C-alpha positions as CSV (number, residue, x, y, z in Angstrom):
1,M,-9.1,-71.2,15.2
2,K,-8.9,-73.5,12.3
3,K,-5.5,-75.6,11.9
4,I,-4.3,-75.7,8.5
5,E,-1.6,-78.3,7.6
6,I,0.6,-77.6,4.4
7,M,1.9,-80.7,2.8
8,G,5.2,-79.8,1.3
9,C,7.4,-76.9,2.4
10,G,9.1,-76.0,-0.9
11,Y,8.9,-73.1,-3.3
12,I,5.1,-73.0,-3.0
13,G,4.3,-74.7,0.4
14,L,6.6,-72.3,2.4
15,P,5.2,-69.1,1.4
16,T,1.7,-70.5,1.7
17,A,2.3,-71.6,5.2
18,I,3.7,-68.3,6.0
19,T,0.9,-66.3,4.7
20,F,-1.8,-68.3,6.4
21,T,0.0,-68.0,9.7
22,L,0.1,-64.3,9.3
23,A,-3.5,-64.3,8.4
24,G,-4.3,-65.7,11.9
25,F,-4.4,-69.4,11.3
26,E,-2.7,-72.1,13.3
27,V,-0.2,-73.7,10.6
28,C,1.7,-77.0,10.5
29,G,4.3,-77.2,7.7
30,F,4.8,-80.9,6.8
31,D,7.8,-82.0,4.7
32,V,9.4,-85.5,4.3
33,K,12.9,-83.9,4.4
34,Q,14.3,-83.7,7.9
35,A,16.9,-81.3,6.9
36,V,14.2,-78.9,5.5
37,V,12.2,-79.2,8.7
38,D,15.2,-78.6,10.9
39,Q,16.3,-75.6,8.8
40,L,12.9,-74.0,8.9
41,S,12.4,-74.6,12.5
42,S,15.7,-72.9,13.3
43,G,14.2,-69.8,11.3
44,K,16.2,-69.9,8.2
45,I,14.5,-70.2,4.8
46,H,16.0,-72.8,2.3
47,I,15.0,-71.1,-1.0
48,V,15.7,-67.5,-2.3
49,E,12.5,-65.2,-2.4
50,P,12.4,-61.5,-1.7
51,G,10.9,-60.9,1.9
52,L,10.5,-64.6,2.7
53,Q,13.1,-64.5,5.4
54,D,11.6,-61.7,7.2
55,A,8.2,-63.2,6.8
56,L,9.2,-66.5,8.3
57,T,10.7,-64.7,11.3
58,Q,7.5,-62.9,11.7
59,A,5.3,-66.0,11.5
60,L,7.4,-68.0,13.7
61,A,7.1,-65.1,16.4
62,T,3.5,-65.4,16.4
63,G,3.9,-69.0,17.9
64,R,1.2,-70.4,15.3
65,L,3.6,-71.9,13.0
66,H,5.7,-75.1,13.3
67,F,7.3,-77.6,11.1
68,T,7.3,-81.5,11.2
69,T,8.1,-84.7,9.3
70,K,5.0,-86.4,10.8
71,P,1.6,-85.5,9.6
72,E,-0.8,-84.1,12.4
73,P,-4.3,-84.0,12.5
74,A,-5.8,-80.6,11.2
75,D,-9.0,-79.1,9.8
76,V,-7.6,-78.1,6.5
77,F,-5.0,-79.9,4.5
78,I,-3.3,-78.2,1.4
79,I,-1.3,-80.3,-0.8
80,A,1.6,-78.2,-2.3
81,V,4.1,-80.8,-3.4
82,Q,5.8,-80.9,-7.1
83,T,4.3,-82.7,-9.9
84,P,7.0,-83.3,-12.5
85,Y,6.7,-85.4,-15.6
86,K,8.3,-88.5,-16.5
87,E,9.2,-90.3,-19.8
88,T,7.4,-93.5,-20.4
89,P,9.3,-96.4,-22.3
90,D,7.9,-95.2,-25.6
91,H,9.4,-91.6,-24.9
92,K,6.2,-89.9,-24.1
93,R,6.1,-87.3,-21.4
94,V,3.4,-87.9,-18.7
95,S,2.6,-86.7,-15.3
96,D,4.6,-88.0,-12.3
97,M,1.9,-88.1,-9.4
98,R,3.8,-90.0,-6.8
99,F,4.4,-87.0,-4.6
100,V,0.8,-86.0,-4.8
101,E,-0.3,-89.6,-4.0
102,S,2.1,-89.7,-1.2
103,A,0.8,-86.6,0.4
104,A,-2.7,-87.8,0.0
105,R,-1.8,-91.1,1.8
106,E,-0.3,-88.9,4.7
107,V,-3.5,-86.8,4.8
108,G,-5.6,-90.0,5.0
109,S,-3.6,-91.3,7.8
110,V,-4.7,-88.4,10.1
111,A,-7.9,-87.1,8.4
112,K,-11.2,-87.1,10.1
113,P,-15.0,-86.5,9.1
114,G,-15.5,-82.9,8.2
115,D,-11.9,-82.2,7.0
116,L,-11.0,-80.4,3.8
117,C,-8.2,-81.4,1.5
118,V,-7.2,-78.9,-1.1
119,L,-4.9,-79.9,-4.0
120,E,-2.9,-76.9,-5.0
121,S,-0.3,-78.8,-7.0
122,T,-0.8,-78.2,-10.7
123,S,-2.1,-81.4,-12.0
124,P,-3.7,-83.2,-14.9
125,P,-7.6,-83.4,-14.9
126,Y,-9.0,-86.0,-12.5
127,S,-6.2,-85.3,-10.0
128,T,-8.4,-84.1,-7.2
129,R,-10.7,-87.1,-7.6
130,L,-7.5,-89.2,-7.3
131,V,-6.6,-87.4,-4.1
132,E,-10.2,-88.0,-2.9
133,S,-10.1,-91.7,-3.5
134,I,-6.6,-92.1,-1.7
135,V,-7.8,-90.2,1.3
136,A,-11.0,-92.1,1.4
137,E,-9.1,-95.5,1.1
138,V,-6.5,-94.7,3.7
139,S,-8.7,-93.2,6.3
140,G,-11.5,-95.5,5.8
141,M,-14.2,-92.6,5.6
142,D,-16.7,-92.4,2.9
143,K,-16.0,-89.7,0.3
144,L,-18.9,-87.7,1.7
145,Q,-17.5,-87.6,5.1
146,F,-14.8,-85.3,4.1
147,M,-14.3,-82.6,1.4
148,T,-11.9,-82.1,-1.4
149,A,-11.2,-79.2,-3.8
150,H,-8.6,-77.9,-6.2
151,C,-7.1,-74.3,-5.8
152,P,-4.1,-74.1,-8.4
153,E,-1.5,-72.1,-7.3
154,R,-0.8,-69.0,-9.6
155,I,2.4,-67.2,-8.3
156,I,5.7,-66.6,-9.7
157,P,9.1,-66.5,-8.1
158,G,10.1,-62.9,-6.9
159,R,6.5,-62.0,-6.3
160,M,5.2,-64.9,-4.3
161,L,4.1,-63.1,-0.9
162,L,2.5,-60.4,-2.9
163,E,0.7,-62.5,-5.4
164,L,-0.6,-65.0,-2.6
165,R,-2.6,-62.1,-1.3
166,E,-3.5,-60.1,-4.4
167,N,-3.9,-62.6,-7.2
168,D,-7.3,-64.0,-8.1
169,R,-7.7,-67.6,-7.2
170,I,-9.8,-70.3,-8.7
171,I,-11.4,-73.0,-6.5
172,G,-13.1,-76.0,-7.9
173,S,-14.8,-79.0,-6.5
174,N,-17.2,-81.6,-7.5
175,R,-19.2,-80.6,-4.4
176,P,-20.4,-76.9,-4.2
177,E,-20.3,-77.0,-0.4
178,A,-16.6,-78.1,-0.5
179,A,-15.8,-75.3,-2.9
180,E,-17.7,-72.8,-0.6
181,Y,-15.8,-74.1,2.3
182,A,-12.4,-73.6,0.7
183,K,-13.4,-70.1,-0.3
184,S,-14.2,-69.4,3.3
185,I,-10.5,-70.3,4.1
186,Y,-8.8,-68.6,1.2
187,E,-10.6,-65.2,1.5
188,K,-8.7,-64.7,4.8
189,V,-5.5,-64.4,2.9
190,V,-6.6,-63.2,-0.6
191,T,-6.9,-59.5,0.3
192,K,-7.2,-57.9,-3.1
193,G,-7.9,-60.7,-5.6
194,T,-11.3,-62.2,-6.4
195,I,-12.0,-65.8,-5.5
196,R,-13.8,-67.7,-8.4
197,L,-15.7,-71.0,-7.7
198,T,-16.1,-73.7,-10.4
199,D,-16.0,-77.5,-10.7
200,D,-12.8,-79.4,-10.0
201,L,-12.1,-80.5,-13.7
202,T,-12.4,-76.7,-14.9
203,A,-10.1,-75.5,-12.0
204,E,-7.5,-78.0,-13.0
205,M,-7.7,-77.0,-16.7
206,C,-7.6,-73.5,-15.7
207,K,-3.8,-73.4,-14.5
208,L,-2.9,-75.8,-17.4
209,T,-4.6,-73.5,-20.0
210,E,-2.8,-70.5,-18.6
211,N,0.8,-71.8,-18.8
212,T,0.0,-73.8,-22.2
213,F,-1.0,-70.3,-23.7
214,R,2.3,-68.9,-22.5
215,D,4.3,-71.9,-23.9
216,I,2.6,-71.6,-27.3
217,N,3.2,-67.7,-27.3
218,I,6.9,-68.2,-26.5
219,A,7.3,-71.0,-29.1
220,Y,6.1,-68.4,-31.7
221,A,8.5,-65.9,-30.5
222,N,11.2,-68.5,-30.5
223,E,10.6,-69.4,-34.2
224,L,10.6,-65.8,-35.1
225,S,14.0,-65.4,-33.6
226,K,15.2,-68.1,-36.1
227,V,13.5,-66.4,-38.7
228,C,15.0,-63.2,-37.9
229,D,18.5,-64.6,-37.7
230,R,18.1,-65.9,-41.3
231,L,16.9,-62.5,-42.4
232,G,19.7,-60.6,-40.4
233,I,17.2,-58.5,-38.5
234,D,16.7,-57.8,-34.9
235,V,13.8,-60.0,-33.5
236,F,13.4,-57.8,-30.3
237,N,12.9,-54.8,-32.5
238,L,10.6,-56.8,-34.6
239,I,8.5,-57.9,-31.7
240,E,8.4,-54.5,-30.0
241,L,7.1,-53.0,-33.3
242,A,4.4,-55.7,-33.9
243,N,3.3,-55.4,-30.2
244,C,2.3,-51.6,-31.0
245,H,-0.7,-53.1,-32.5
246,P,-3.5,-52.9,-29.8
247,R,-4.4,-56.7,-30.4
248,V,-1.0,-58.1,-30.5
249,N,1.2,-59.4,-27.7
250,V,4.0,-61.5,-28.9
251,H,6.2,-62.9,-26.0
252,T,9.9,-62.6,-25.7
253,P,12.2,-65.4,-27.0
254,G,14.9,-66.8,-25.1
255,V,17.2,-69.9,-24.9
256,G,14.0,-72.1,-24.1
257,V,11.4,-72.4,-21.6
258,G,12.2,-73.9,-18.2
259,G,10.8,-74.1,-14.7
260,H,8.2,-76.3,-13.2
261,C,5.1,-74.7,-14.8
262,I,5.3,-73.6,-18.3
263,A,7.8,-76.2,-19.3
264,V,5.7,-79.1,-17.7
265,D,2.2,-78.2,-17.6
266,P,1.4,-78.5,-21.4
267,W,2.2,-82.2,-21.3
268,F,-0.4,-82.7,-18.7
269,I,-3.1,-81.7,-21.3
270,H,-1.4,-83.5,-24.1
271,E,-1.1,-86.9,-22.0
272,K,-4.8,-87.0,-21.7
273,F,-5.9,-85.8,-25.1
274,E,-2.9,-86.8,-27.3
275,D,-5.1,-87.2,-30.5
276,I,-6.5,-83.7,-30.5
277,T,-3.5,-81.5,-29.1
278,P,-0.9,-81.3,-31.9
279,L,-0.3,-77.8,-31.4
280,I,0.5,-78.2,-27.8
281,Y,2.9,-80.9,-28.6
282,E,4.7,-78.8,-31.4
283,A,5.0,-75.8,-29.2
284,R,6.7,-78.0,-26.5
285,T,9.0,-79.4,-29.2
286,V,10.0,-76.0,-30.5
287,N,10.8,-74.6,-27.0
288,D,12.6,-77.6,-25.9
289,G,14.7,-77.5,-29.1
290,K,15.9,-73.8,-28.7
291,P,19.1,-74.6,-26.5
292,A,20.3,-76.8,-29.4
293,W,19.6,-74.2,-32.0
294,V,21.4,-71.6,-30.0
295,A,24.3,-74.0,-29.6
296,E,24.5,-74.5,-33.3
297,R,23.9,-70.6,-33.9
298,I,26.9,-69.6,-32.0
299,G,29.0,-72.1,-33.8
300,R,29.4,-69.5,-36.4
301,D,31.3,-67.3,-34.1
302,V,33.0,-69.5,-31.7
303,K,34.6,-73.2,-32.1
304,P,34.6,-76.0,-30.0
305,G,37.6,-76.0,-27.7
306,E,37.1,-72.3,-26.9
307,K,35.8,-71.1,-23.5
308,V,32.0,-70.1,-23.6
309,A,30.6,-68.2,-20.6
310,V,26.8,-69.1,-20.0
311,L,25.4,-66.0,-18.3
312,G,22.6,-67.4,-16.2
313,M,21.9,-70.9,-15.3
314,S,18.5,-70.7,-13.3
315,F,15.4,-71.2,-15.4
316,K,14.2,-67.5,-15.2
317,A,15.7,-64.0,-14.2
318,N,16.6,-63.2,-10.6
319,I,16.0,-66.5,-8.9
320,D,18.0,-69.6,-7.7
321,D,15.7,-72.4,-9.2
322,T,17.3,-74.6,-11.9
323,R,14.3,-76.9,-12.5
324,E,14.1,-77.7,-16.1
325,S,16.4,-74.9,-16.8
326,P,17.1,-74.5,-20.7
327,S,20.3,-72.7,-19.7
328,V,21.5,-75.9,-17.9
329,L,20.6,-77.9,-21.0
330,F,22.4,-75.4,-23.2
331,A,25.5,-75.6,-21.2
332,N,25.4,-79.4,-21.3
333,I,25.1,-79.4,-25.2
334,L,28.0,-77.0,-25.4
335,K,30.1,-79.4,-23.2
336,E,29.2,-82.3,-25.4
337,K,30.3,-80.2,-28.4
338,G,33.7,-79.8,-27.0
339,Y,33.3,-76.2,-25.7
340,E,34.8,-75.3,-22.3
341,V,31.8,-74.0,-20.3
342,I,32.3,-71.2,-17.8
343,A,29.0,-71.0,-15.8
344,C,27.9,-67.8,-14.2
345,E,24.7,-67.9,-12.0
346,P,24.8,-65.0,-9.4
347,F,21.8,-66.2,-7.6
348,I,23.2,-69.5,-6.5
349,Q,26.1,-70.0,-4.0
350,G,28.6,-72.8,-5.0
351,D,28.6,-75.1,-7.9
352,V,25.5,-75.1,-10.2
353,A,24.2,-78.2,-12.2
354,G,27.5,-79.8,-12.0
355,Y,29.5,-76.7,-13.1
356,K,31.8,-74.4,-11.2
357,N,30.1,-71.2,-10.4
358,H,31.8,-68.0,-11.5
359,T,31.1,-64.4,-10.7
360,L,30.3,-62.2,-13.8
361,E,33.9,-60.7,-13.6
362,E,35.5,-64.0,-13.4
363,A,33.4,-65.4,-16.4
364,I,34.1,-62.4,-18.7
365,A,37.8,-62.3,-17.8
366,A,38.1,-66.1,-18.5
367,C,35.8,-66.7,-21.6
368,D,36.5,-66.2,-25.4
369,Y,32.6,-65.8,-25.9
370,A,29.6,-65.1,-23.8
371,V,26.0,-66.2,-24.1
372,I,23.4,-64.1,-22.3
373,T,20.6,-66.6,-21.3
374,L,18.8,-64.5,-18.7
375,M,17.8,-61.2,-17.9
376,H,19.5,-61.1,-14.4
377,T,19.6,-57.7,-12.8
378,P,23.5,-58.0,-12.2
379,F,24.0,-58.5,-16.0
380,V,21.8,-55.5,-16.9
381,E,23.8,-53.4,-14.4
382,N,27.1,-54.7,-16.1
383,K,26.4,-54.5,-19.9
384,T,29.6,-52.6,-20.5
385,L,31.6,-55.4,-18.9
386,I,29.9,-58.0,-21.0
387,A,30.3,-56.0,-24.0
388,T,34.2,-56.4,-23.7
389,K,33.8,-60.0,-25.2
390,P,32.0,-61.2,-28.3
391,Y,28.5,-62.4,-27.3
392,Y,25.2,-63.9,-28.3
393,D,22.0,-62.3,-26.6
394,C,19.2,-64.6,-26.3
395,V,17.0,-62.3,-24.3
396,G,17.6,-58.8,-25.6
397,L,19.3,-57.7,-22.5
398,M,21.9,-55.6,-24.4
399,R,19.2,-53.4,-25.8
400,K,18.0,-52.3,-22.4
């Protein structure tokens, strides 16, 4: 039985560790945070994801899954840590690879000849070769003594356990035998999707390409929302009609673009090819600027000093993750403008992003005006309540 070590037990690493365990592997979940390891070892998840608690309980019951803060020898290492961006002194946004680099050093400290190290973290081109170099340096092995590959994660919150099994996977390596070995591991968990092999650079670019396409499409939708506002027409009706064309698929506008993928990945292409990717840069600028535009837009209806309920603070509907959330940025802009912000995020317990969290009933009762930023199910189910106050709908929820 192969032993797999998952480096990082967050939003991607934990469901990945559980899925490999349930597929029959011995799995070690490594995380640098003792509190995370203690909570998972006690059988309790630390993130919100449908079915994940039951899956963790089932995986722990097999006796093949454990968690640790100290790296252990294994046959396969899967790096699934975050890759945020950082701003340079000249205000450029570039990848922050310190978590990947740290994980690679941990792998190198216990790796042995014949091991495979897979980078799942979404990363700029050449990142898999960076991991290869670090593992070789720390372990003292020649690069030909172990294998590396890139297999970008392609799952979304709310469907993680399903998509880990059913989505196609891309595996790339600069050594075909490494890609084949990685395929032999992943095909035990990918029960419906197809595993496609390529080189490491193409695999790295594939995930970036997918999310950058979506970012550009959303930027177009967000620009259309501004145009329709000036025209006095319904942007959601417009897009619905346009999408009746068999070769048109305009995405839905919103308060911006958030999360750790779509709002981040385009920068990873742009940083490497700044001189030839103006479209990618402009799309990011449009989407990053949408929260400020919405704040200006509602100024026609409600004045600073009044109470505005922000309905939704996570980065997408029906999750608890606020990373790169445009709703949080929107709330902060409102606060700077002098509005009293009433935050409402039903998928988070306690305060959210520095704001007291309110139930929907509390938020509507207390506010003068509401801004719907997310298509949360509890909001869809309570449209009548929301409609008791003046509102601005960023996502077309009230049309549902």
